[in-house]
N, CA, C and O atoms as a GROMACS GRO file, in nm:
protein
  232
    1MET      N    1   0.083  -0.117   0.000
    1MET     CA    2   0.000   0.000   0.000
    1MET      C    3   0.088   0.125   0.000
    1MET      O    4   0.196   0.126   0.060
    2LYS      N    5   0.043   0.227  -0.066
    2LYS     CA    6   0.118   0.352  -0.072
    2LYS      C    7   0.103   0.431   0.057
    2LYS      O    8   0.009   0.410   0.134
    3PHE      N    9   0.198   0.522   0.080
    3PHE     CA   10   0.197   0.606   0.200
    3PHE      C   11   0.063   0.680   0.215
    3PHE      O   12   0.004   0.680   0.323
    4GLU      N   13   0.017   0.741   0.108
    4GLU     CA   14  -0.107   0.818   0.113
    4GLU      C   15  -0.226   0.730   0.151
    4GLU      O   16  -0.312   0.772   0.227
    5GLU      N   17  -0.230   0.609   0.097
    5GLU     CA   18  -0.338   0.516   0.129
    5GLU      C   19  -0.333   0.476   0.277
    5GLU      O   20  -0.436   0.471   0.344
    6ASN      N   21  -0.213   0.448   0.326
    6ASN     CA   22  -0.197   0.413   0.467
    6ASN      C   23  -0.241   0.528   0.557
    6ASN      O   24  -0.307   0.507   0.658
    7LEU      N   25  -0.204   0.649   0.520
    7LEU     CA   26  -0.238   0.766   0.600
    7LEU      C   27  -0.390   0.788   0.603
    7LEU      O   28  -0.446   0.818   0.708
    8LYS      N   29  -0.456   0.773   0.489
    8LYS     CA   30  -0.602   0.788   0.484
    8LYS      C   31  -0.671   0.681   0.568
    8LYS      O   32  -0.769   0.710   0.638
    9LYS      N   33  -0.620   0.559   0.561
    9LYS     CA   34  -0.679   0.452   0.640
    9LYS      C   35  -0.659   0.480   0.789
    9LYS      O   36  -0.748   0.455   0.870
   10LEU      N   37  -0.543   0.531   0.824
   10LEU     CA   38  -0.515   0.567   0.963
   10LEU      C   39  -0.611   0.677   1.010
   10LEU      O   40  -0.658   0.674   1.124
   11GLU      N   41  -0.638   0.773   0.924
   11GLU     CA   42  -0.733   0.879   0.959
   11GLU      C   43  -0.874   0.823   0.979
   11GLU      O   44  -0.944   0.865   1.071
   12ARG      N   45  -0.915   0.729   0.894
   12ARG     CA   46  -1.047   0.667   0.910
   12ARG      C   47  -1.056   0.589   1.041
   12ARG      O   48  -1.158   0.591   1.109
   13ILE      N   49  -0.947   0.521   1.076
   13ILE     CA   50  -0.944   0.446   1.202
   13ILE      C   51  -0.959   0.542   1.319
   13ILE      O   52  -1.035   0.515   1.412
   14ALA      N   53  -0.887   0.654   1.315
   14ALA     CA   54  -0.896   0.753   1.424
   14ALA      C   55  -1.038   0.806   1.437
   14ALA      O   56  -1.089   0.820   1.548
   15GLU      N   57  -1.102   0.834   1.325
   15GLU     CA   58  -1.240   0.883   1.328
   15GLU      C   59  -1.334   0.779   1.388
   15GLU      O   60  -1.421   0.812   1.468
   16GLU      N   61  -1.316   0.653   1.349
   16GLU     CA   62  -1.402   0.548   1.401
   16GLU      C   63  -1.379   0.528   1.551
   16GLU      O   64  -1.474   0.502   1.626
   17MET      N   65  -1.254   0.540   1.595
   17MET     CA   66  -1.225   0.523   1.737
   17MET      C   67  -1.283   0.639   1.820
   17MET      O   68  -1.314   0.621   1.937
   18GLU      N   69  -1.297   0.756   1.759
   18GLU     CA   70  -1.356   0.870   1.829
   18GLU      C   71  -1.506   0.852   1.849
   18GLU      O   72  -1.566   0.920   1.932
   19ASN      N   73  -1.566   0.763   1.773
   19ASN     CA   74  -1.709   0.736   1.784
   19ASN      C   75  -1.735   0.660   1.913
   19ASN      O   76  -1.685   0.548   1.932
   20SER      N   77  -1.811   0.719   2.001
   20SER     CA   78  -1.834   0.657   2.133
   20SER      C   79  -1.918   0.530   2.124
   20SER      O   80  -1.927   0.456   2.222
   21ASP      N   81  -1.979   0.503   2.009
   21ASP     CA   82  -2.061   0.383   1.994
   21ASP      C   83  -1.980   0.260   1.956
   21ASP      O   84  -2.034   0.150   1.952
   22THR      N   85  -1.852   0.276   1.929
   22THR     CA   86  -1.768   0.164   1.887
   22THR      C   87  -1.742   0.073   2.006
   22THR      O   88  -1.694   0.118   2.110
   23PRO      N   89  -1.774  -0.057   1.993
   23PRO     CA   90  -1.751  -0.151   2.104
   23PRO      C   91  -1.602  -0.165   2.136
   23PRO      O   92  -1.516  -0.144   2.051
   24LEU      N   93  -1.574  -0.201   2.260
   24LEU     CA   94  -1.437  -0.210   2.308
   24LEU      C   95  -1.354  -0.309   2.226
   24LEU      O   96  -1.239  -0.279   2.193
   25ASP      N   97  -1.409  -0.425   2.193
   25ASP     CA   98  -1.332  -0.523   2.116
   25ASP      C   99  -1.295  -0.469   1.978
   25ASP      O  100  -1.186  -0.496   1.928
   26LYS      N  101  -1.385  -0.392   1.918
   26LYS     CA  102  -1.356  -0.330   1.789
   26LYS      C  103  -1.251  -0.220   1.806
   26LYS      O  104  -1.165  -0.202   1.720
   27MET      N  105  -1.258  -0.147   1.918
   27MET     CA  106  -1.159  -0.043   1.945
   27MET      C  107  -1.020  -0.103   1.955
   27MET      O  108  -0.924  -0.047   1.902
   28LEU      N  109  -1.007  -0.216   2.023
   28LEU     CA  110  -0.876  -0.281   2.035
   28LEU      C  111  -0.824  -0.326   1.899
   28LEU      O  112  -0.705  -0.313   1.870
   29GLU      N  113  -0.914  -0.378   1.817
   29GLU     CA  114  -0.876  -0.420   1.682
   29GLU      C  115  -0.829  -0.299   1.600
   29GLU      O  116  -0.727  -0.305   1.532
   30LEU      N  117  -0.904  -0.191   1.607
   30LEU     CA  118  -0.868  -0.069   1.534
   30LEU      C  119  -0.736  -0.012   1.584
   30LEU      O  120  -0.654   0.034   1.505
   31TYR      N  121  -0.717  -0.014   1.716
   31TYR     CA  122  -0.593   0.037   1.774
   31TYR      C  123  -0.473  -0.041   1.722
   31TYR      O  124  -0.372   0.017   1.681
   32SER      N  125  -0.485  -0.173   1.722
   32SER     CA  126  -0.376  -0.258   1.673
   32SER      C  127  -0.345  -0.229   1.526
   32SER      O  128  -0.229  -0.215   1.487
   33GLU      N  129  -0.449  -0.218   1.446
   33GLU     CA  130  -0.431  -0.188   1.303
   33GLU      C  131  -0.369  -0.049   1.286
   33GLU      O  132  -0.284  -0.029   1.200
   34GLY      N  133  -0.413   0.046   1.368
   34GLY     CA  134  -0.360   0.181   1.360
   34GLY      C  135  -0.212   0.187   1.394
   34GLY      O  136  -0.137   0.260   1.330
   35ILE      N  137  -0.171   0.110   1.494
   35ILE     CA  138  -0.029   0.106   1.531
   35ILE      C  139   0.055   0.053   1.415
   35ILE      O  140   0.160   0.108   1.384
   36GLU      N  141   0.008  -0.054   1.351
   36GLU     CA  142   0.081  -0.111   1.238
   36GLU      C  143   0.090  -0.012   1.122
   36GLU      O  144   0.196   0.003   1.061
   37LEU      N  145  -0.018   0.056   1.092
   37LEU     CA  146  -0.017   0.156   0.985
   37LEU      C  147   0.075   0.272   1.020
   37LEU      O  148   0.147   0.324   0.935
   38SER      N  149   0.072   0.313   1.145
   38SER     CA  150   0.160   0.420   1.191
   38SER      C  151   0.306   0.383   1.173
   38SER      O  152   0.387   0.466   1.129
   39LYS      N  153   0.342   0.260   1.206
   39LYS     CA  154   0.479   0.213   1.188
   39LYS      C  155   0.519   0.214   1.041
   39LYS      O  156   0.630   0.254   1.006
   40LYS      N  157   0.428   0.170   0.955
   40LYS     CA  158   0.457   0.168   0.812
   40LYS      C  159   0.479   0.310   0.760
   40LYS      O  160   0.572   0.335   0.682
   41CYS      N  161   0.396   0.402   0.802
   41CYS     CA  162   0.411   0.542   0.760
   41CYS      C  163   0.543   0.599   0.809
   41CYS      O  164   0.614   0.667   0.735
   42GLN      N  165   0.576   0.572   0.934
   42GLN     CA  166   0.701   0.623   0.991
   42GLN      C  167   0.822   0.564   0.919
   42GLN      O  168   0.918   0.635   0.891
   43ASP      N  169   0.818   0.435   0.889
   43ASP     CA  170   0.927   0.371   0.815
   43ASP      C  171   0.946   0.437   0.679
   43ASP      O  172   1.059   0.464   0.637
   44PHE      N  173   0.834   0.463   0.609
   44PHE     CA  174   0.840   0.528   0.480
   44PHE      C  175   0.905   0.667   0.492
   44PHE      O  176   0.990   0.704   0.411
   45LEU      N  177   0.862   0.742   0.592
   45LEU     CA  178   0.917   0.877   0.612
   45LEU      C  179   1.066   0.872   0.645
   45LEU      O  180   1.142   0.957   0.599
   46ASN      N  181   1.107   0.774   0.725
   46ASN     CA  182   1.249   0.761   0.759
   46ASN      C  183   1.333   0.731   0.634
   46ASN      O  184   1.440   0.790   0.616
   47VAL      N  185   1.285   0.641   0.550
   47VAL     CA  186   1.357   0.607   0.426
   47VAL      C  187   1.363   0.729   0.334
   47VAL      O  188   1.467   0.757   0.274
   48THR      N  189   1.253   0.799   0.324
   48THR     CA  190   1.248   0.918   0.238
   48THR      C  191   1.343   1.026   0.289
   48THR      O  192   1.414   1.089   0.211
   49GLN      N  193   1.345   1.046   0.419
   49GLN     CA  194   1.436   1.145   0.478
   49GLN      C  195   1.581   1.108   0.450
   49GLN      O  196   1.662   1.195   0.418
   50LYS      N  197   1.613   0.981   0.462
   50LYS     CA  198   1.750   0.935   0.436
   50LYS      C  199   1.788   0.962   0.290
   50LYS      O  200   1.899   1.008   0.262
   51LYS      N  201   1.696   0.934   0.198
   51LYS     CA  202   1.723   0.958   0.056
   51LYS      C  203   1.746   1.107   0.029
   51LYS      O  204   1.836   1.144  -0.046
   52ILE      N  205   1.664   1.190   0.090
   52ILE     CA  206   1.677   1.336   0.070
   52ILE      C  207   1.811   1.385   0.125
   52ILE      O  208   1.878   1.468   0.063
   53THR      N  209   1.850   1.334   0.240
   53THR     CA  210   1.979   1.371   0.298
   53THR      C  211   2.093   1.329   0.208
   53THR      O  212   2.186   1.406   0.186
   54GLU      N  213   2.086   1.207   0.154
   54GLU     CA  214   2.191   1.159   0.064
   54GLU      C  215   2.200   1.245  -0.062
   54GLU      O  216   2.310   1.276  -0.108
   55ILE      N  217   2.087   1.282  -0.115
   55ILE     CA  218   2.086   1.366  -0.237
   55ILE      C  219   2.143   1.504  -0.205
   55ILE      O  220   2.220   1.559  -0.283
   56SER      N  221   2.105   1.559  -0.093
   56SER     CA  222   2.151   1.693  -0.053
   56SER      C  223   2.301   1.698  -0.030
   56SER      O  224   2.365   1.800  -0.056
   57GLU      N  225   2.357   1.588   0.020
   57GLU     CA  226   2.499   1.584   0.053
   57GLU      C  227   2.589   1.549  -0.066
   57GLU      O  228   2.711   1.559  -0.056
   58SER      N  229   2.529   1.509  -0.176
   58SER     CA  230   2.612   1.472  -0.291
   58SER      C  231   2.636   1.587  -0.386
   58SER      O  232   2.704   1.571  -0.487
   0.00000   0.00000   0.00000
């Protein structure tokens, strides 16, 4: 999945978790999925930052 897709899915998860009608078991599932998506986004940003630094220094 692309960074933008992961970020949009993460935003949808956050919105759903803000809904007070969401059952606790679903909240835990969403939280777990959100953590994984957050890690993927952060990894992508770290790799991108490294590439930009390498380009800037050459």
